[in-house]
C-alpha positions as CSV (number, residue, x, y, z in Angstrom):
1,M,-90.4,-40.6,-41.5
2,A,-90.3,-40.2,-45.3
3,S,-90.6,-36.7,-46.7
4,V,-93.7,-36.0,-48.8
5,Y,-94.2,-33.1,-51.2
6,V,-97.6,-31.7,-52.3
7,G,-97.9,-28.7,-54.6
8,M,-100.9,-26.3,-54.1
9,T,-102.2,-22.9,-54.8
10,V,-104.9,-22.7,-52.0
11,D,-106.5,-19.5,-53.1
12,I,-109.8,-21.0,-52.1
13,L,-109.4,-23.6,-49.3
14,H,-111.8,-26.5,-49.7
15,H,-112.2,-30.1,-48.6
16,G,-110.2,-31.4,-51.6
17,H,-107.1,-29.7,-50.2
18,I,-107.7,-31.2,-46.8
19,N,-108.3,-34.7,-48.3
20,I,-105.0,-34.7,-50.2
21,I,-103.0,-33.5,-47.2
22,E,-104.7,-36.3,-45.1
23,Q,-103.7,-38.8,-47.7
24,A,-100.2,-37.5,-48.0
25,R,-99.5,-37.5,-44.2
26,K,-100.1,-41.3,-44.2
27,Y,-96.7,-41.6,-46.1
28,G,-94.6,-39.2,-44.0
29,D,-93.9,-35.6,-43.1
30,V,-95.8,-33.3,-45.5
31,T,-94.1,-30.3,-47.2
32,I,-96.5,-28.0,-49.1
33,G,-95.0,-26.4,-52.2
34,L,-97.1,-23.3,-52.2
35,L,-97.2,-21.7,-55.7
36,S,-96.1,-18.0,-55.7
37,D,-98.4,-15.3,-57.0
38,A,-96.1,-15.1,-60.1
39,A,-96.4,-18.8,-60.8
40,V,-100.2,-18.7,-60.6
41,A,-100.6,-15.4,-62.5
42,D,-98.4,-16.7,-65.4
43,H,-101.1,-19.4,-66.1
44,K,-104.4,-18.1,-64.8
45,R,-105.9,-15.3,-62.8
46,L,-103.9,-13.7,-60.0
47,P,-105.0,-15.2,-56.7
48,Y,-107.4,-13.2,-54.6
49,L,-105.3,-13.8,-51.5
50,T,-101.6,-12.8,-51.4
51,Y,-98.9,-15.4,-51.1
52,E,-98.3,-14.5,-47.4
53,Q,-102.1,-14.8,-46.7
54,R,-102.2,-18.2,-48.4
55,K,-99.1,-19.4,-46.6
56,Q,-100.5,-18.4,-43.2
57,I,-103.6,-20.5,-43.9
58,V,-101.6,-23.6,-45.1
59,E,-99.2,-23.4,-42.1
60,N,-102.1,-23.9,-39.8
61,I,-103.6,-27.0,-41.5
62,R,-103.1,-30.1,-39.4
63,G,-100.5,-32.4,-40.9
64,V,-98.4,-29.7,-42.6
65,V,-94.8,-29.8,-41.4
66,K,-93.3,-27.2,-43.7
67,V,-94.3,-24.7,-46.4
68,V,-91.9,-23.8,-49.2
69,T,-92.4,-21.5,-52.2
70,Q,-92.9,-23.0,-55.6
71,D,-91.9,-20.3,-58.0
72,E,-93.0,-22.1,-61.2
73,W,-96.1,-23.9,-62.4
74,D,-93.7,-26.8,-63.1
75,Y,-93.0,-29.1,-60.1
76,A,-89.7,-30.4,-61.3
77,P,-87.4,-27.5,-60.1
78,N,-88.6,-27.9,-56.5
79,L,-88.5,-31.7,-56.6
80,L,-84.8,-31.5,-57.7
81,K,-84.1,-28.8,-55.0
82,Y,-85.8,-30.5,-52.0
83,K,-85.6,-34.2,-53.2
84,P,-88.6,-35.5,-51.3
85,D,-89.0,-39.3,-51.0
86,I,-92.6,-39.1,-52.3
87,M,-94.7,-36.6,-54.2
88,V,-98.4,-36.9,-53.8
89,H,-100.8,-35.5,-56.5
90,G,-104.4,-36.0,-57.5
91,D,-105.1,-38.2,-60.5
92,D,-106.7,-35.2,-62.4
93,W,-103.4,-34.7,-64.3
94,L,-103.5,-38.1,-66.1
95,E,-105.0,-36.2,-69.1
96,G,-105.5,-32.7,-70.2
97,P,-103.1,-29.7,-70.1
98,L,-101.3,-30.9,-67.0
99,V,-99.9,-34.0,-68.6
100,P,-96.6,-32.4,-69.6
101,Y,-96.1,-31.3,-66.0
102,R,-96.8,-34.8,-64.8
103,E,-94.1,-36.2,-67.1
104,R,-91.5,-33.6,-66.0
105,A,-92.3,-34.4,-62.3
106,R,-91.9,-38.1,-62.9
107,A,-88.6,-37.5,-64.7
108,A,-87.3,-35.3,-61.8
109,L,-88.3,-37.9,-59.2
110,A,-86.6,-40.6,-61.3
111,E,-83.3,-38.7,-61.2
112,Y,-82.8,-39.3,-57.5
113,G,-85.1,-42.3,-56.8
114,G,-88.2,-40.5,-55.6
115,H,-91.7,-41.9,-56.0
116,L,-95.0,-40.5,-57.3
117,I,-98.2,-41.4,-55.6
118,E,-101.5,-40.4,-57.3
119,I,-104.7,-40.4,-55.4
120,P,-108.3,-40.1,-56.7
121,Y,-109.2,-36.5,-57.3
122,T,-111.8,-35.3,-54.8
123,R,-115.1,-35.4,-56.7
124,G,-117.7,-32.7,-56.5
125,V,-115.2,-29.9,-55.9
126,S,-113.9,-27.4,-58.4
127,S,-111.7,-24.4,-57.5
128,N,-112.7,-22.8,-60.9
129,E,-116.4,-23.2,-60.0
130,M,-115.9,-21.7,-56.6
131,L,-114.0,-18.9,-58.2
132,G,-116.9,-18.2,-60.5
133,Q,-119.2,-18.1,-57.4
134,I,-116.9,-15.6,-55.8
135,Q,-116.8,-13.5,-59.0
136,A,-120.6,-13.5,-59.0
137,L,-120.6,-12.0,-55.5
138,G,-118.3,-9.2,-56.7
139,T,-115.4,-7.5,-55.1
140,T,-114.7,-4.4,-53.1
141,P,-113.1,-1.1,-54.3
142,D,-110.1,-1.6,-52.0
143,I,-109.4,-5.1,-53.4
144,R,-109.9,-4.1,-57.0
145,R,-107.8,-1.0,-56.6
146,R,-104.7,-2.7,-55.2
147,T,-104.8,-5.6,-57.7
148,L,-102.9,-3.6,-60.4
149,K,-99.8,-3.1,-58.1
150,R,-99.9,-6.8,-57.3
151,L,-100.0,-7.7,-61.0
152,L,-97.1,-5.4,-61.8
153,A,-95.1,-7.0,-59.0
154,V,-95.5,-10.6,-60.1
155,K,-96.1,-10.7,-63.9
156,P,-93.5,-10.2,-66.6
157,I,-96.2,-8.2,-68.5
158,S,-99.9,-7.5,-67.7
159,R,-102.5,-7.1,-70.5
160,F,-105.4,-4.7,-70.2
161,I,-108.1,-4.2,-72.9
162,E,-110.5,-1.3,-73.6
163,A,-114.0,-1.7,-72.2
164,H,-116.5,1.1,-73.1
165,N,-119.6,-0.4,-71.5
166,P,-120.5,-3.3,-69.1
167,I,-121.1,-5.9,-71.9
168,S,-117.6,-5.3,-73.4
169,A,-116.2,-5.5,-69.9
170,L,-118.0,-8.8,-69.2
171,I,-116.5,-10.3,-72.4
172,A,-113.0,-9.1,-71.4
173,E,-113.5,-10.4,-67.8
174,H,-114.3,-14.0,-68.9
175,V,-112.6,-14.7,-72.3
176,T,-109.6,-17.0,-72.2
177,A,-107.4,-18.7,-74.8
178,Q,-104.7,-21.3,-74.8
179,R,-101.3,-20.1,-75.9
180,N,-97.9,-22.0,-75.5
181,G,-99.5,-24.3,-73.0
182,K,-100.8,-21.5,-70.8
183,T,-104.3,-20.1,-70.3
184,C,-104.2,-16.5,-71.3
185,Q,-106.7,-13.9,-70.1
186,F,-106.9,-10.1,-69.8
187,D,-105.8,-8.8,-66.4
188,G,-108.0,-5.7,-66.4
189,F,-109.8,-3.0,-68.3
190,W,-108.8,0.3,-69.9
191,S,-111.4,3.1,-69.8
192,S,-110.6,5.0,-73.0
193,S,-111.7,8.6,-73.6
194,L,-111.8,7.9,-77.3
195,T,-114.1,4.9,-77.1
196,D,-116.2,6.4,-74.3
197,S,-116.7,9.4,-76.5
198,T,-117.4,7.4,-79.6
199,A,-119.9,5.2,-77.8
200,R,-121.9,8.4,-77.0
201,G,-121.5,9.7,-80.5
202,K,-119.3,12.6,-79.4
203,P,-115.9,13.7,-80.7
204,D,-112.8,12.8,-78.7
205,I,-112.1,16.3,-77.4
206,E,-112.8,15.8,-73.7
207,A,-116.5,16.6,-74.4
208,V,-117.7,13.8,-72.1
209,E,-117.5,15.1,-68.6
210,I,-115.9,13.0,-66.0
211,N,-119.0,12.3,-63.9
212,S,-120.6,10.6,-66.9
213,R,-117.5,8.5,-67.5
214,L,-117.3,7.6,-63.8
215,S,-120.9,6.6,-63.9
216,N,-120.2,4.3,-66.8
217,I,-117.2,2.8,-64.9
218,N,-119.5,2.2,-61.9
219,D,-121.8,0.2,-64.2
220,I,-118.8,-1.8,-65.4
221,F,-117.8,-2.4,-61.8
222,D,-121.3,-3.7,-61.0
223,V,-120.8,-6.8,-63.1
224,T,-117.0,-7.4,-63.1
225,T,-114.1,-7.9,-60.6
226,K,-110.9,-7.1,-62.4
227,P,-108.9,-3.8,-62.1
228,L,-109.4,-0.8,-64.3
229,I,-107.1,2.0,-65.5
230,M,-108.7,5.3,-66.5
231,D,-107.6,7.5,-69.4
232,A,-108.0,11.0,-68.0
233,D,-106.6,12.8,-71.1
234,T,-104.6,15.8,-69.9
235,G,-106.1,15.6,-66.3
236,G,-107.6,19.1,-66.8
237,K,-106.8,21.9,-64.4
238,L,-104.6,21.0,-61.5
239,E,-107.3,21.8,-59.0
240,H,-109.8,19.7,-60.8
241,F,-107.4,16.8,-61.2
242,E,-107.0,16.6,-57.4
243,L,-110.7,16.3,-57.0
244,N,-111.0,13.7,-59.8
245,V,-108.2,11.6,-58.3
246,R,-110.2,11.3,-55.1
247,S,-113.3,10.3,-57.1
248,M,-111.5,7.7,-59.1
249,E,-109.8,6.2,-56.1
250,R,-113.0,6.1,-54.1
251,L,-114.7,4.2,-56.9
252,G,-112.0,1.5,-56.9
253,I,-110.1,2.5,-60.1
254,S,-106.5,1.3,-59.9
255,A,-104.7,4.0,-61.9
256,T,-105.1,7.0,-64.1
257,I,-103.0,7.9,-67.1
258,I,-102.6,11.6,-68.0
259,E,-100.9,12.9,-71.1
260,D,-98.5,15.9,-71.1
261,K,-100.5,18.0,-73.5
262,I,-102.5,21.2,-73.1
263,G,-105.3,23.0,-74.9
264,L,-108.1,21.4,-76.8
265,K,-107.6,17.6,-76.7
266,K,-106.9,15.9,-80.1
267,N,-106.3,12.2,-80.5
268,S,-102.6,11.5,-80.4
269,L,-102.6,9.3,-83.5
270,F,-103.2,12.4,-85.6
271,G,-99.7,13.5,-84.5
272,N,-98.7,16.8,-86.1
273,D,-101.4,16.6,-88.7
274,V,-103.5,18.6,-86.3
275,P,-102.5,21.4,-83.9
276,Q,-101.4,19.8,-80.6
277,L,-99.5,21.5,-77.8
278,Q,-97.2,19.7,-75.3
279,D,-97.2,21.0,-71.8
280,E,-94.1,22.4,-70.2
281,I,-92.3,20.0,-67.9
282,E,-92.6,22.0,-64.7
283,P,-96.4,22.5,-64.7
284,F,-97.0,18.9,-65.7
285,C,-94.7,17.8,-62.8
286,E,-96.8,20.0,-60.5
287,K,-99.9,18.2,-61.7
288,I,-98.4,14.8,-61.1
289,A,-97.4,15.8,-57.6
290,A,-100.8,17.3,-56.8
291,G,-102.6,14.1,-58.0
292,R,-100.4,11.9,-55.9
293,A,-100.8,14.1,-52.9
294,A,-104.6,13.9,-53.3
295,R,-104.6,10.2,-52.8
296,V,-105.9,8.5,-49.7
297,S,-103.7,5.4,-50.1
298,D,-100.6,4.4,-52.1
299,D,-102.6,1.8,-54.0
300,F,-103.9,4.3,-56.5
301,M,-101.4,5.1,-59.2
302,V,-100.8,8.2,-61.3
303,I,-99.1,7.4,-64.6
304,A,-97.7,10.0,-67.0
305,R,-98.1,9.6,-70.7
306,I,-95.3,11.2,-72.7
307,E,-96.2,12.6,-76.1
308,S,-92.8,13.6,-77.4
309,L,-92.6,10.8,-80.0
310,I,-96.1,11.5,-81.2
311,L,-95.2,15.2,-81.7
312,E,-91.8,14.2,-83.3
313,K,-89.7,15.8,-80.7
314,G,-87.3,12.8,-80.4
315,I,-86.1,10.3,-77.9
316,A,-84.0,12.9,-76.0
317,D,-87.0,15.0,-75.2
318,A,-89.0,11.9,-74.1
319,V,-86.2,10.8,-71.8
320,K,-85.7,14.2,-70.3
321,R,-89.4,14.4,-69.5
322,A,-89.5,10.9,-68.1
323,Q,-86.6,11.8,-65.8
324,A,-88.5,14.9,-64.6
325,Y,-91.8,13.0,-64.1
326,V,-90.1,10.3,-62.1
327,G,-88.5,13.0,-60.0
328,A,-92.0,14.4,-59.4
329,G,-93.0,11.0,-58.0
330,V,-95.0,9.5,-60.8
331,D,-96.0,5.8,-60.4
332,G,-95.3,4.8,-64.0
333,I,-94.5,6.0,-67.4
334,M,-96.4,5.4,-70.7
335,I,-94.5,6.1,-73.9
336,H,-96.7,6.7,-76.9
337,S,-95.8,6.3,-80.6
338,R,-97.7,6.3,-83.9
339,Q,-95.0,4.6,-85.9
340,K,-95.7,1.3,-87.6
341,A,-92.6,-0.3,-86.1
342,P,-91.7,-0.4,-82.4
343,D,-88.1,0.8,-82.8
344,E,-88.4,4.1,-81.1
345,V,-90.4,2.8,-78.1
346,F,-87.8,0.1,-77.7
347,E,-85.0,2.6,-77.8
348,F,-86.8,4.7,-75.2
349,A,-87.4,1.7,-73.0
350,K,-83.7,0.7,-73.1
351,I,-82.6,4.1,-71.9
352,F,-85.4,4.5,-69.4
353,K,-85.1,1.0,-67.8
354,S,-81.4,1.4,-67.5
355,E,-82.0,4.4,-65.2
356,F,-85.3,3.4,-63.6
357,P,-85.5,-0.4,-63.6
358,T,-88.3,-0.5,-61.0
359,I,-90.7,2.1,-62.5
360,P,-93.5,0.5,-64.4
361,L,-93.4,1.1,-68.2
362,V,-96.6,1.1,-70.2
363,C,-97.2,0.9,-74.0
364,V,-100.2,1.1,-76.3
365,P,-99.2,-0.7,-79.5
366,T,-102.1,0.4,-81.6
367,S,-99.9,1.4,-84.5
368,Y,-97.0,-1.0,-84.1
369,N,-99.5,-3.9,-83.8
370,K,-97.2,-6.7,-85.1
371,V,-95.1,-6.7,-81.9
372,T,-95.9,-9.5,-79.4
373,E,-96.3,-9.3,-75.7
374,E,-93.2,-11.4,-75.3
375,E,-91.1,-8.9,-77.3
376,L,-92.5,-6.0,-75.2
377,A,-91.7,-7.8,-72.0
378,A,-88.2,-8.5,-73.2
379,H,-87.7,-4.8,-73.9
380,G,-88.8,-3.8,-70.4
381,F,-92.5,-3.1,-70.7
382,N,-94.6,-4.1,-67.7
383,L,-98.0,-3.3,-69.0
384,V,-99.6,-3.4,-72.5
385,I,-103.0,-1.8,-73.2
386,Y,-105.1,-2.7,-76.2
387,A,-106.8,0.7,-76.2
388,N,-109.7,0.7,-78.6
389,H,-110.2,-2.8,-80.1
390,M,-113.5,-3.8,-78.5
391,M,-115.2,-0.6,-80.0
392,R,-113.5,-1.1,-83.3
393,A,-114.7,-4.7,-83.5
394,A,-118.3,-3.9,-82.5
395,Y,-118.9,-1.0,-85.0
396,P,-118.3,-3.0,-88.3
397,A,-120.4,-5.9,-87.0
398,M,-123.3,-3.6,-86.1
399,Q,-123.0,-1.6,-89.4
400,N,-123.0,-4.8,-91.4
401,A,-126.1,-6.2,-89.7
402,A,-128.0,-2.9,-90.3
403,M,-127.0,-2.8,-94.0
404,E,-127.9,-6.5,-94.6
405,I,-131.3,-6.0,-93.1
406,L,-131.9,-3.0,-95.4
407,K,-130.6,-4.8,-98.4
408,N,-132.7,-7.9,-97.9
409,G,-135.8,-6.6,-96.1
410,R,-135.4,-9.4,-93.6
411,T,-132.9,-10.8,-91.1
412,A,-132.5,-14.4,-92.4
413,E,-129.2,-13.6,-94.2
414,I,-127.4,-12.4,-91.1
415,E,-128.7,-14.9,-88.5
416,A,-125.6,-17.1,-88.9
417,S,-123.3,-14.2,-87.8
418,L,-125.4,-13.2,-84.8
419,M,-125.7,-14.6,-81.3
420,S,-128.8,-16.7,-80.9
421,I,-131.6,-15.3,-78.7
422,N,-131.0,-18.2,-76.3
423,D,-127.3,-17.2,-76.0
424,V,-128.4,-13.6,-75.3
425,L,-130.8,-14.8,-72.6
426,E,-128.1,-17.0,-71.0
427,L,-125.3,-14.4,-71.3
428,I,-126.3,-12.4,-68.2
429,P,-127.1,-14.4,-65.0
430,G,-130.7,-13.9,-63.9
431,T,-132.1,-13.1,-67.3
432,K,-133.9,-16.4,-67.7
């Protein structure tokens, strides 16, 4: 029997998958190259099912002789590794973004004399449409909570963006862009104390109590499915932090980030321009340990935000604190800086990652905004948070609309920059 290779993701099993396997087995013994979580997440959303779950499904499909891991979106490496006599693929890659992968597969097959057979794509089925239907049904707190750890395990760097209300979260959930041949999207949301406070017209001094913020997150969770990290400022009193961890975990939040400061909270980007006090190492370690001990499962993460660079205490102090916080059991470290260049965070990352290569490292490049995600990943960062940009984008647009209406006594002049009423009505399913 000839050997036949078919590459698949199989996050949502449908009759299109069965059809291509049925066609492939006419030519020989079928090996499925099952794309790893990392291969999928590098090009689109992380699969709902883990690799092992998907593998178990595929192994039990009639006609599948073997399942191997395909660690890249590109088929060529596996073709050259396993050298199947035949590769079978749907004809949906004759045009569009998959054309370069088709050409590389053909070149790989030609190297050793393999053949490509393309069969008509199964009409009336779309994994993306099915995914949209699943998203409309929502998710569970357990699934949402554990997604962050899965992302950190498989992606070079995950990107989260601030969402201060359900509409900003909906935009972040669905927006995509093409970059370097890949479909880029946000992996999750950041609940910022700054933008939560600003949205309520209150100063960023921990004036918005946590139940109000959790209620807002619950509203966001009603209409989205991606994971969320919560900015919990200093975490408050140790005893309160323990209770709040349970509340966050129960809701389905994936992680909380607490900063090692005490006293009246002031925004970090003020630095030493305003009075700010950094906590002593020992009590902050106790708070980390208490928060982790309060968890019901290991899925919820407690991440420590180090303010040493913000307060101009230097790299040595930041590293010393990071070592202590890791010793206290922290699930990740966020290093913060208000410098316009990333030099000091890169220096910290080099030292930290040499000692703790497996501990997730987080950055918020609000000030050093010219740095790219690729550069951050190359320097050891696992997670980048765009911490306040949805709010900062919305405010000027609303202010401009209000001013133009006042100036002109009508709305005609601003209509071109606004969503149409029809678009508003179609934005939320069920409105029309």
